[in-house]
Structure formats: structure tokens, C-alpha cells
C-alpha positions as CSV (number, residue, x, y, z in Angstrom):
1,X,-9.9,-12.4,-9.8
2,X,-12.6,-9.7,-10.2
3,X,-15.3,-12.1,-9.1
4,X,-13.1,-13.3,-6.2
5,X,-12.8,-9.7,-5.1
6,X,-16.6,-9.0,-5.3
7,X,-17.5,-12.2,-3.4
8,X,-15.1,-11.3,-0.5
9,X,-16.1,-7.6,-0.7
10,X,-19.7,-8.7,-0.1
11,X,-18.6,-11.0,2.8
12,X,-16.6,-8.1,4.3
13,X,-19.7,-5.8,3.9
14,X,-21.7,-8.1,6.1
15,X,-18.9,-8.1,8.7
16,X,-18.4,-4.3,8.6
17,X,-22.1,-3.4,9.1
18,X,-22.2,-2.7,12.8
19,X,-26.0,-2.3,12.7
20,X,-26.4,-6.1,12.3
21,X,-26.7,-7.9,15.7
22,X,-23.8,-10.3,16.4
23,X,-25.8,-13.5,16.5
24,X,-27.4,-13.2,13.0
25,X,-24.2,-11.7,11.6
26,X,-22.1,-14.6,12.8
27,X,-24.6,-17.1,11.3
28,X,-24.6,-15.2,8.0
29,X,-20.8,-15.1,7.8
30,X,-20.5,-18.8,8.5
31,X,-23.0,-19.8,5.7
32,X,-22.1,-17.1,3.2
33,X,-19.9,-19.5,1.2
34,X,-23.0,-21.6,0.5
35,X,-25.0,-18.6,-0.5
36,X,-22.6,-17.7,-3.4
37,X,-24.1,-20.6,-5.3
38,X,-27.7,-19.2,-4.9
39,X,-28.8,-17.3,-8.0
40,X,-31.4,-15.3,-6.0
41,X,-29.3,-14.5,-2.9
42,X,-29.3,-10.9,-1.6
43,X,-28.6,-9.5,1.9
44,X,-29.6,-5.9,2.7
45,X,-26.7,-4.3,4.5
46,X,-23.9,-1.8,3.9
47,X,-23.9,1.7,2.7
48,X,-23.5,3.6,-0.6
49,X,-21.9,1.4,-3.3
50,X,-21.5,-1.5,-0.9
51,X,-25.3,-1.5,-0.5
52,X,-25.7,-1.6,-4.3
53,X,-23.4,-4.6,-4.4
54,X,-25.5,-6.5,-1.8
55,X,-28.8,-5.5,-3.5
56,X,-27.6,-6.6,-6.9
57,X,-25.6,-9.6,-5.8
58,X,-27.3,-12.0,-8.1
59,X,-25.3,-10.4,-10.9
60,X,-22.1,-11.5,-9.2
61,X,-23.5,-15.0,-8.6
62,X,-24.3,-15.3,-12.3
63,X,-20.7,-14.7,-13.3
64,X,-19.4,-16.8,-10.5
65,X,-21.5,-19.8,-11.7
66,X,-20.1,-19.4,-15.2
67,X,-16.5,-19.9,-14.0
68,X,-14.6,-23.1,-14.3
69,X,-15.1,-25.5,-11.4
70,X,-11.5,-25.2,-10.2
71,X,-11.9,-21.5,-9.9
72,X,-15.3,-21.8,-8.1
73,X,-13.7,-24.2,-5.6
74,X,-10.9,-21.9,-4.7
75,X,-13.3,-18.9,-4.2
76,X,-15.7,-21.0,-2.2
77,X,-13.0,-22.5,0.0
78,X,-11.4,-19.1,0.8
79,X,-14.9,-17.6,1.5
80,X,-15.8,-20.4,3.9
81,X,-12.5,-20.1,5.8
82,X,-12.7,-16.3,5.9
83,X,-16.4,-16.2,7.0
84,X,-15.7,-18.7,9.9
85,X,-12.7,-16.6,11.0
86,X,-14.6,-13.3,10.9
87,X,-17.4,-14.9,12.9
88,X,-14.8,-16.1,15.4
89,X,-13.4,-12.6,16.0
90,X,-16.9,-11.0,16.4
91,X,-17.1,-13.2,19.5
92,X,-13.7,-12.3,20.9
93,X,-11.3,-9.5,21.0
94,X,-7.8,-9.1,19.5
95,X,-5.7,-9.4,22.6
96,X,-2.4,-10.9,21.8
97,X,-0.1,-10.5,18.8
98,X,-1.0,-14.1,17.9
99,X,-4.6,-13.0,17.8
100,X,-3.7,-10.1,15.5
101,X,-1.9,-12.3,13.1
102,X,-4.8,-14.7,13.1
103,X,-7.4,-12.0,12.5
104,X,-5.3,-10.6,9.7
105,X,-4.9,-14.1,8.3
106,X,-8.6,-14.6,8.0
107,X,-9.4,-11.2,6.5
108,X,-6.4,-10.7,4.2
109,X,-3.9,-13.6,4.4
110,X,-6.5,-15.9,2.9
111,X,-6.9,-13.5,0.0
112,X,-3.2,-13.9,-0.8
113,X,-3.5,-17.7,-0.5
114,X,-6.6,-17.7,-2.8
115,X,-4.8,-15.5,-5.4
116,X,-1.8,-17.9,-5.4
117,X,-4.2,-20.8,-6.1
118,X,-5.9,-18.8,-8.9
119,X,-2.5,-18.0,-10.5
120,X,-1.5,-21.6,-10.4
121,X,-4.9,-23.0,-11.7
122,X,-5.0,-20.5,-14.5
123,X,-1.3,-21.3,-15.5
124,X,-0.5,-17.6,-15.2
125,X,2.2,-18.7,-12.8
126,X,4.1,-21.9,-12.0
127,X,2.0,-24.5,-10.2
128,X,4.4,-24.3,-7.3
129,X,3.2,-20.8,-6.4
130,X,0.2,-22.5,-4.8
131,X,2.6,-24.1,-2.3
132,X,3.8,-20.7,-1.0
133,X,1.1,-20.3,1.6
134,X,3.3,-18.8,4.3
135,X,4.6,-16.1,1.9
136,X,1.1,-15.6,0.4
137,X,-0.2,-15.1,3.9
138,X,2.5,-12.6,4.7
139,X,1.5,-10.5,1.7
140,X,-2.0,-10.2,3.2
141,X,-0.8,-9.5,6.7
142,X,1.5,-6.7,5.5
143,X,-1.4,-5.0,3.7
144,X,-4.0,-5.5,6.5
145,X,-1.8,-4.4,9.3
146,X,-1.0,-1.2,7.4
147,X,-4.7,-0.5,6.9
148,X,-5.6,-1.3,10.5
149,X,-2.9,1.1,11.8
150,X,-3.8,3.9,9.3
151,X,-7.6,3.6,9.9
152,X,-7.4,4.0,13.7
153,X,-9.6,7.1,13.9
154,X,-12.2,5.9,11.3
155,X,-12.6,2.5,13.1
156,X,-12.8,4.0,16.6
157,X,-15.4,6.5,15.5
158,X,-17.5,3.8,13.7
159,X,-21.3,4.1,14.4
160,X,-23.3,2.6,16.1
161,X,-20.3,0.8,17.7
162,X,-16.5,1.2,17.4
163,X,-14.4,-1.4,15.7
164,X,-11.2,-2.2,17.5
165,X,-8.4,-4.2,15.8
166,X,-5.3,-2.9,17.6
167,X,-4.0,-5.8,19.8
168,X,-4.7,-5.1,23.5
169,X,-1.3,-6.5,24.6
170,X,0.3,-3.5,22.8
171,X,-2.0,-0.6,23.3
172,X,-2.5,-1.4,27.0
173,X,1.2,-0.7,27.6
174,X,0.6,2.9,26.4
175,X,-2.9,3.8,27.7
176,X,-5.9,2.6,29.7
177,X,-8.3,2.5,26.8
178,X,-7.8,2.4,23.0
179,X,-10.1,5.3,22.3
180,X,-8.1,7.5,24.7
181,X,-5.4,7.8,22.0
182,X,-7.7,10.1,20.0
183,X,-7.3,12.8,22.8
184,X,-4.5,15.4,22.1
185,X,-3.1,15.0,25.7
186,X,-2.4,11.3,25.0
187,X,-0.6,12.0,21.7
188,X,2.9,10.9,22.7
189,X,1.7,7.6,24.1
190,X,-0.5,7.1,21.0
191,X,2.4,7.6,18.6
192,X,4.7,5.2,20.6
193,X,2.0,2.6,20.4
194,X,1.6,3.1,16.7
195,X,5.3,2.9,16.1
196,X,5.4,-0.4,17.9
197,X,2.6,-1.8,15.7
198,X,4.3,-0.5,12.5
199,X,7.5,-2.3,13.6
200,X,5.5,-5.5,14.0
201,X,4.0,-5.0,10.5
202,X,7.4,-4.4,8.9
203,X,8.4,-7.9,10.0
204,X,6.3,-9.2,7.1
205,X,8.0,-7.1,4.5
206,X,10.9,-9.6,3.7
207,X,8.4,-12.4,3.1
208,X,6.4,-10.1,0.9
209,X,9.5,-9.3,-1.2
210,X,10.4,-13.0,-1.4
211,X,7.0,-13.8,-2.8
212,X,7.2,-11.1,-5.4
213,X,10.6,-12.4,-6.6
214,X,8.9,-15.8,-7.5
215,X,6.4,-14.2,-9.8
216,X,7.1,-14.4,-13.5
217,X,4.0,-12.9,-15.2
218,X,4.4,-9.1,-15.5
219,X,0.7,-8.4,-15.0
220,X,0.5,-10.7,-12.0
221,X,3.6,-9.1,-10.6
222,X,2.3,-5.6,-10.9
223,X,-1.1,-6.6,-9.5
224,X,0.6,-8.0,-6.4
225,X,3.6,-5.6,-6.2
226,X,2.0,-2.2,-6.4
227,X,-0.2,-2.6,-3.3
228,X,2.8,-3.9,-1.3
229,X,4.9,-0.9,-2.3
230,X,2.0,1.4,-1.4
231,X,1.8,-0.3,2.0
232,X,5.3,0.4,3.0
233,X,5.0,3.9,1.6
234,X,1.9,4.4,3.9
235,X,3.8,3.0,6.8
236,X,6.6,5.5,6.1
237,X,3.9,8.3,6.1
238,X,2.3,7.1,9.3
239,X,5.4,6.3,11.3
240,X,5.8,8.8,14.2
241,X,3.0,10.9,12.7
242,X,0.5,12.1,15.3
243,X,-1.9,13.1,12.5
244,X,-3.0,9.5,12.3
245,X,-5.1,10.2,15.4
246,X,-6.6,13.3,13.9
247,X,-7.8,11.9,10.5
248,X,-6.9,9.4,7.8
249,X,-3.3,9.7,6.6
250,X,-2.7,8.7,3.0
251,X,0.1,9.0,0.5
252,X,-0.2,11.7,-2.1
253,X,-1.9,10.9,-5.3
254,X,1.1,11.9,-7.3
255,X,3.2,9.4,-5.3
256,X,0.6,6.7,-5.9
257,X,0.7,7.4,-9.6
258,X,4.5,7.2,-9.7
259,X,4.4,3.8,-7.9
260,X,1.9,2.5,-10.3
261,X,4.0,3.6,-13.3
262,X,7.4,2.5,-12.0
263,X,6.6,-0.8,-10.3
264,X,7.4,-3.2,-13.1
265,X,9.8,-5.8,-11.8
266,X,11.5,-7.1,-8.6
267,X,14.3,-4.5,-9.0
268,X,11.8,-1.7,-8.9
269,X,10.3,-3.2,-5.8
270,X,13.7,-3.5,-4.2
271,X,14.5,0.2,-4.9
272,X,11.2,1.4,-3.6
273,X,11.2,-0.8,-0.4
274,X,14.7,0.4,0.3
275,X,13.8,4.0,-0.2
276,X,10.7,3.9,2.1
277,X,12.7,1.9,4.7
278,X,15.2,4.7,4.7
279,X,12.4,7.2,5.1
280,X,11.2,5.4,8.2
281,X,14.8,5.1,9.5
282,X,15.1,8.9,9.3
283,X,12.1,9.3,11.6
284,X,13.2,6.8,14.3
285,X,13.8,8.6,17.6
286,X,16.4,7.0,20.0
287,X,13.9,7.5,22.8
288,X,11.1,5.6,21.1
289,X,10.5,2.4,23.1
290,X,10.5,0.2,20.0
291,X,13.4,2.0,18.2
292,X,15.9,-0.9,18.4
293,X,13.3,-3.4,17.0
294,X,12.4,-0.9,14.3
295,X,16.0,-0.5,13.2
296,X,16.4,-4.3,13.2
297,X,13.3,-4.8,11.0
298,X,14.5,-2.1,8.6
299,X,17.9,-3.7,8.4
300,X,16.3,-7.0,7.4
301,X,14.4,-5.2,4.6
302,X,17.6,-3.6,3.4
303,X,19.3,-7.0,3.3
304,X,16.6,-8.5,1.2
305,X,16.6,-5.5,-1.2
306,X,20.4,-5.5,-1.5
307,X,20.4,-9.2,-2.4
308,X,18.0,-8.5,-5.3
309,X,19.9,-5.4,-6.5
310,X,23.3,-7.2,-6.3
311,X,22.0,-9.6,-8.9
312,X,21.0,-6.8,-11.2
313,X,24.1,-6.9,-13.5
314,X,22.3,-5.1,-16.3
315,X,21.3,-2.1,-14.2
316,X,17.6,-2.5,-14.7
317,X,16.8,-0.8,-11.3
318,X,18.2,2.4,-12.8
319,X,15.7,2.5,-15.7
320,X,13.5,5.1,-14.0
321,X,16.3,7.5,-13.2
322,X,16.6,10.6,-15.4
323,X,19.1,10.3,-18.2
324,X,20.8,13.6,-17.1
325,X,21.5,14.3,-13.5
326,X,20.6,17.5,-11.7
327,X,24.0,19.3,-12.2
328,X,23.8,18.4,-15.9
329,X,20.3,19.7,-16.3
330,X,21.3,23.0,-14.6
331,X,24.2,23.4,-16.9
332,X,22.0,22.7,-20.0
333,X,19.6,25.4,-18.9
334,X,22.4,27.9,-18.4
335,X,23.8,27.1,-21.7
336,X,20.5,27.7,-23.4
337,X,20.2,31.1,-21.6
338,X,23.7,32.1,-22.8
339,X,22.8,31.2,-26.4
340,X,19.6,33.1,-26.2
341,X,21.4,36.2,-24.9
342,X,24.1,35.8,-27.6
343,X,21.6,35.4,-30.4
344,X,19.6,38.5,-29.5
345,X,22.7,40.5,-28.4
346,X,21.3,40.9,-24.9
347,X,23.3,41.9,-21.7
348,X,26.6,42.3,-23.7
349,X,27.0,38.5,-24.0
350,X,28.0,38.7,-27.7
351,X,30.5,41.5,-27.1
352,X,32.0,39.6,-24.2
353,X,32.4,36.5,-26.3
354,X,33.6,38.1,-29.7
355,X,35.2,41.2,-28.4
356,X,33.5,43.2,-31.1
357,X,31.0,46.1,-30.7
358,X,27.4,44.9,-30.9
359,X,25.5,46.0,-34.1
360,X,21.7,46.5,-34.1
361,X,19.9,43.2,-34.4
362,X,17.2,44.5,-36.7
363,X,14.6,43.2,-34.3
364,X,13.0,46.2,-32.8
365,X,11.8,44.6,-29.6
366,X,15.1,43.0,-29.0
367,X,17.0,46.3,-29.6
368,X,14.7,48.1,-27.2
369,X,15.0,45.4,-24.6
370,X,18.8,45.7,-24.9
371,X,18.7,49.4,-24.4
372,X,16.4,49.1,-21.5
373,X,18.6,46.6,-19.7
374,X,21.8,48.5,-20.4
């Protein structure tokens, strides 16, 4: 899986480098799957750690060539299909929602399909998981659409040329140009556009949940489930939030840590998806153009989650809840304070309880404190 990621990360670095002219970039993307077998292959592009990856790519190739043939074939096949798809969209824009789904399929849906094949070939999961291409693809689309929506400003400000992945059929209903959404005077239209795109992305959540319910290996489940929960948490943070057009909006680190610690099984996923769906529902404004569609998409998520939780007869989904509820914790704190005051004869608590005059405790600082507070 690590090698799979590095190979696709290198391919994505070629696509992301806007300094490469379109013609040589398209050619490189289309033949990249062949280059992963070349022990000496490097391609100077990218920035920072991505540049290091491309400069030292032979190290990745060495490990790739040491893998079993069935793993190499999966990685090469997905790399080939992804490179061809990326090349295709360099030559044309994302205009329709079908285009958007197709682009996200190439850059992320194929990753989900490839992972399912790796799970099956390695016997980490049932062989039948490789037959869930539609669900695997939905997992990738859900993640990719979240990233595209969140990264609006970063992509639109890309140098030397902006990268535009928001579908024209949506943004053209709200503004004349996509980059105009970055201007404060267009904030209302920008937020309405974003809400419509988030609503479209939420449609993949039920397939994502269904895929996760089919996983049996705990490590595989967490590897797949944690990013999905973070995606809907990010959507909840972005929904109706104009700050997306001022900078990158991310979920808090503490929340990320909690998701990583508490996402252990399908019941945890159901609880978390339902929670973030509720957060989004609380932000939906009746006057928003896509409000009805948003509520409908959230209702579908609730239905999927409720079906999972209804089968939780043992109450596993409550394992992360505190053993003592809030009123109980408050009572326990007050009880401790009363005992403390009684033990040290403070504030007349012992006198009130026993009805007897309070003798000196023998503890100088406690006697003085009692006198001072009298």
C-alpha cells in the first residue's frame, strides 16, 4: 500500500506541476505506468518533499520491483488508467457534473478500486471485495470532492496558472467567473455555490458507509474509515462557511486525533457520520437554493447509520461515551468538596452536619484559613 501511494503520489506530482507545458505533461502522464518498471527513471518536477520524491524515485522503483507480480499488476493498471484520465482532463475543462464525477474517478476513485484489489489479493479481506468497484469508487469520490471544495482558494491562486476543478455547470449559476468568488462582495453567491457542491458530494456518503460495513480486517477498516469520517467532518466545517474563500478551512487537530482514536468499527463510523450530518443540518438555511437537496442527502445518511446502529444489540457504539454522565460528574465533584470542607472543618460544614461545636483541627494553616473565612 505504501508503494502504491508513492507511485500515485509521483504521478500526481507531474500533474500538479503547472510549470510543465501541457503537451510534454500529457505525454509523461500517459506513459508513466511504463516508467515505474525503469530502475533509473527520474523526472525533475514538483516542490519541496515532492521534488525529493521525484529526484530519488529509483528507490521507489526498487521496492516496487520486489513486490509479488499480482501486486505490481494492480499498481501498474491503476497508474495507467489514472495517467490517461489526468491527461484527458488537462485537455478539457470540468463542465458538467458527469465530468466532475469522471475526473474524481480518475484521480481518487481508481485509488479505492486499486486498494480493494490489493486487499483481495493479499487475503486481508474477502476476495469479493474486489468486485465492489462502484462502492470503492464512491469512497474516492467522497474524499476527492471534499478536497476540491476545501482547497478552492489554494487552487485558484496556483502559480503560474490556476487549477479549476469546480464544475462549470454549478459555479456559472452563481457567478460569471470562478475566481470572482474570492472577492468579498461575491461571498453570498460563493457560499451558495459551495453548499450545492457539498450537497453533491454528500450523495456518495451512503455508498462509502456501505463499503466500510463489508470490511472485516480491523487495520484495513481503520485505514479506510478514518479518512471518510474526516471527510464528512471537513464538509461540516466548510458548509455555509465563507472562510473557505479566505483561506484553507481544516478540522481542528484535537478533533482529528479523536477521530483516529475512536474510529474502530462500523458502529463508530455510524455514530460519527450521523453526528456530522446533524452538524450540517443545523447550518442549512431555508433560503439556500440547494437546501431541500441537502436535507434529503442528510436524511439518506441518517437512514444508513440508523440501520447499522439498530443492529448493535450489544451497545458497541456507546463504548466511547464517558462511564459517568455530566450531572453525575458534577455531583461527584461537589461531594468531594463537601468532604474536604468537613475533614478540615472549613466553612462550618462539620458543625452543620454534626450539630456540635467545631474543635481546633490541630493543623495551623487549616485553623487560620477557617478563621479568615469566618
